[in-house]
Structure formats: structure tokens, C-alpha cells
C-alpha positions as CSV (number, residue, x, y, z in Angstrom):
1,N,-9.2,-29.0,40.8
2,F,-7.9,-26.5,43.2
3,K,-11.2,-24.8,43.8
4,Q,-13.0,-28.4,44.4
5,R,-10.3,-29.4,47.0
6,L,-10.2,-26.4,48.9
7,A,-14.4,-26.4,49.0
8,G,-13.8,-30.2,49.9
9,G,-12.0,-29.1,53.0
10,E,-8.6,-30.2,52.0
11,A,-6.9,-26.5,52.3
12,E,-4.0,-27.8,54.7
13,T,-3.2,-30.6,52.8
14,L,-3.2,-29.0,49.6
15,I,-1.1,-26.2,50.9
16,T,1.4,-28.6,52.5
17,S,1.8,-30.5,49.3
18,L,2.5,-26.9,47.6
19,L,5.1,-25.9,50.2
20,E,7.0,-29.2,51.0
21,P,9.1,-29.0,47.7
22,M,9.9,-25.8,48.8
23,G,11.5,-26.8,52.0
24,R,8.5,-25.5,54.0
25,G,5.7,-27.0,55.8
26,T,2.2,-25.9,57.6
27,Q,1.8,-25.7,61.4
28,S,-1.1,-24.3,63.3
29,I,0.0,-22.4,66.3
30,Q,1.0,-24.5,69.3
31,L,0.9,-23.2,72.6
32,D,3.5,-24.1,75.0
33,K,2.6,-24.8,78.6
34,I,5.7,-23.0,79.7
35,K,5.7,-19.6,77.8
36,R,3.3,-17.3,76.3
37,H,2.7,-17.0,72.6
38,T,2.5,-13.7,71.0
39,P,2.0,-13.4,67.4
40,N,1.4,-10.1,65.8
41,F,-0.2,-10.1,62.3
42,I,1.2,-8.0,59.6
43,G,0.2,-7.3,56.2
44,T,-1.5,-4.9,53.8
45,A,-5.0,-3.1,54.4
46,G,-7.8,-5.5,53.9
47,V,-6.2,-8.8,53.9
48,G,-8.0,-9.9,57.0
49,K,-5.8,-9.3,60.0
50,T,-8.3,-8.2,62.1
51,T,-10.6,-10.8,61.4
52,S,-8.0,-13.5,61.6
53,V,-7.1,-12.2,65.3
54,A,-10.8,-12.5,66.1
55,K,-11.0,-16.0,64.6
56,L,-8.1,-17.0,66.3
57,A,-9.0,-15.4,69.7
58,A,-12.5,-17.1,69.8
59,Y,-11.1,-20.7,68.6
60,F,-8.3,-20.6,71.5
61,A,-10.8,-18.8,74.2
62,V,-13.9,-20.9,73.6
63,T,-12.9,-24.1,71.7
64,A,-9.3,-24.7,73.2
65,N,-10.4,-23.0,76.5
66,K,-7.0,-21.1,76.9
67,A,-6.5,-17.7,78.4
68,V,-6.3,-15.0,75.4
69,A,-6.0,-11.5,75.3
70,V,-5.8,-9.0,72.3
71,I,-3.6,-6.0,71.6
72,S,-4.6,-3.5,68.9
73,F,-1.9,-1.6,67.5
74,D,-4.2,-0.3,64.8
75,D,-5.5,3.1,65.9
76,S,-5.3,4.6,62.3
77,R,-8.2,2.8,60.4
78,I,-11.5,4.3,60.5
79,G,-13.4,1.9,62.6
80,A,-10.8,-0.5,63.3
81,L,-10.9,-0.1,67.1
82,E,-14.7,-0.4,67.0
83,Q,-14.5,-3.6,65.1
84,I,-11.9,-5.1,67.5
85,H,-13.4,-3.9,70.5
86,A,-16.8,-5.6,69.2
87,Y,-14.9,-8.9,68.6
88,A,-13.4,-8.9,72.0
89,R,-16.6,-8.1,73.8
90,I,-18.4,-11.2,72.2
91,I,-15.6,-13.5,72.5
92,G,-15.0,-12.4,76.1
93,V,-11.3,-11.8,75.8
94,P,-9.8,-8.5,77.4
95,L,-8.4,-5.9,74.7
96,A,-5.7,-3.3,75.2
97,V,-4.9,-0.7,72.7
98,A,-1.1,0.3,72.1
99,T,0.4,3.4,70.0
100,N,3.7,3.0,70.7
101,R,6.5,0.6,71.8
102,S,6.4,1.3,75.5
103,E,2.4,1.0,75.7
104,L,2.8,-2.2,73.8
105,K,5.6,-3.8,76.4
106,K,3.2,-2.3,79.1
107,H,0.1,-4.3,77.8
108,L,2.4,-7.5,77.5
109,K,3.4,-7.2,80.7
110,R,-0.1,-6.9,82.0
111,F,-1.3,-10.0,80.2
112,K,1.9,-11.8,81.1
113,N,-0.4,-14.9,82.6
114,K,-2.1,-15.5,79.4
115,D,-1.5,-18.4,77.2
116,L,-1.8,-16.4,73.9
117,V,-1.9,-12.5,73.2
118,L,-2.6,-11.6,69.4
119,I,-1.7,-8.7,68.3
120,D,-3.4,-6.9,65.3
121,T,-1.6,-3.9,63.4
122,P,-2.5,-1.5,60.9
123,G,-2.4,-2.2,57.0
124,L,1.2,-1.6,55.7
125,N,1.9,-0.1,52.3
126,P,4.2,-2.6,51.0
127,K,6.3,0.0,48.9
128,N,6.6,2.3,52.2
129,D,10.1,1.1,53.9
130,V,9.7,3.7,56.4
131,E,6.4,2.3,57.6
132,I,7.7,-1.0,57.9
133,K,10.8,-0.1,59.6
134,E,8.7,1.7,62.1
135,L,6.3,-1.1,62.7
136,Q,9.5,-3.7,63.0
137,H,11.2,-1.3,65.6
138,H,8.1,-1.6,67.9
139,F,8.5,-5.2,67.9
140,E,12.2,-5.8,68.0
141,K,13.8,-7.8,71.0
142,L,10.2,-8.5,72.5
143,P,10.2,-12.1,73.9
144,S,8.0,-14.9,72.4
145,M,7.0,-12.4,69.3
146,Q,6.1,-14.4,66.2
147,T,5.3,-12.4,63.3
148,Q,2.4,-13.8,61.1
149,L,2.8,-12.1,57.5
150,V,-0.9,-12.1,56.4
151,F,-1.8,-12.2,52.6
152,S,-4.9,-12.6,50.8
153,A,-4.7,-16.0,48.7
154,S,-5.4,-14.0,45.5
155,T,-2.2,-11.8,46.1
156,K,-0.2,-11.7,42.8
157,E,3.2,-14.1,43.0
158,T,5.5,-11.0,42.3
159,D,3.7,-8.8,45.0
160,L,3.9,-11.6,47.4
161,I,7.7,-12.2,47.1
162,D,8.2,-8.6,46.9
163,F,6.6,-8.0,50.3
164,I,8.1,-10.8,52.2
165,K,11.5,-9.7,50.9
166,R,10.6,-6.2,52.6
167,L,9.6,-7.8,55.7
168,E,12.9,-9.6,56.4
169,G,13.6,-7.8,59.5
170,F,10.8,-9.1,61.5
171,S,11.8,-12.3,63.4
172,Q,10.2,-15.7,63.4
173,R,8.1,-15.0,60.2
174,R,5.2,-17.4,59.3
175,L,2.6,-16.9,56.4
176,L,-1.0,-16.8,57.1
177,F,-3.3,-17.0,54.0
178,T,-6.7,-15.5,54.0
179,K,-9.6,-15.4,51.6
180,L,-8.8,-19.0,50.3
181,D,-12.6,-19.0,49.2
182,E,-12.1,-15.9,46.8
183,T,-9.7,-17.3,44.5
184,G,-9.3,-20.4,42.1
185,A,-5.5,-20.1,41.6
């Protein structure tokens, strides 16, 4: 049973077994000693992008003892900045806010000595191609950028496939599933 296996802590094994027949696999964020990693987290509103950023920042800063910074690109949602500021303060990592490409580049340069820079983004409307293209433009041709497409595990398959197709313009795409505990399928 899917739910029992997840509850038993077998999430990675289960997901790997589902992805391997499709020619895909699972991999956690691997930090390279030579270059900085810069994942940006993209998805619809409410899927857990900010929470995922906070959890990863906490893990890498506290448990893995890495130099971590966070950039918030989400200044549109009410309370978004306060939430990420609180997380960053508690974890003890620097936080910068960017509202455009030049500010993003400035903050990336500022954090050039960090092992990991996590970028939180606003929730996208999966049917709004203009919004998607605008966000894509902000991340084009930036070094070490890795796009993490964030989905709730309960997202319908057709919606998931459609959104992934709409996000084809983002480079180095990876999938991150949240809320595994909220679904039985």
C-alpha cells in the first residue's frame, strides 16, 4: 500500500521505483566543492515552495554545515516576505529580496562565496504563459541555475504533465514533490 510505504519512511525507494521505468531517477541536491549551486523553486501558489526552501536551508546550513543564502523573488504574496524573513532569521542564513533580473544578479554576485543559494519564487498560474515567460527571462543564462519544479503530490497527472510542458524553457529542470503525507495515490 502506497500510504503505508510512505509512512514507513520508504518515500525515496518508492518514488525511485516509479520513476526508473520512465528513464528517470531520484537525486538529492549534491553540492560541488568547486562551484556554487543555485536552485530556484518554481510552482503554483500553495505547493510549498517557501517551506521547501526553508527546510533545505536549515538542513544544509545546520546539519551539513554549509554556507547557505536565500533570495526571495516572491514579493507579490501577502506575508511571503515576512514568512521567509522569519525562516532565514531562525536558521541564521542571509536573505536578500530581488524584484527584477538585475537585482537577482547583484545578489548572486554578493553570495558568490556561498555553497548553496536557494531562490524562492512567486506562485505561478500554470495557464498564464506570459507570467511563465517573464519568470523564465529572469533566470536565463545565469550560471549554476537549477530549476526545481515544485508540485504537491496530490496534483492530478494531467495538470502535472501540462505544467511541465509549459515550463520547458527552464534549464536543468528537476521535480520536487511536497505534501506526500496528504495523499494516498
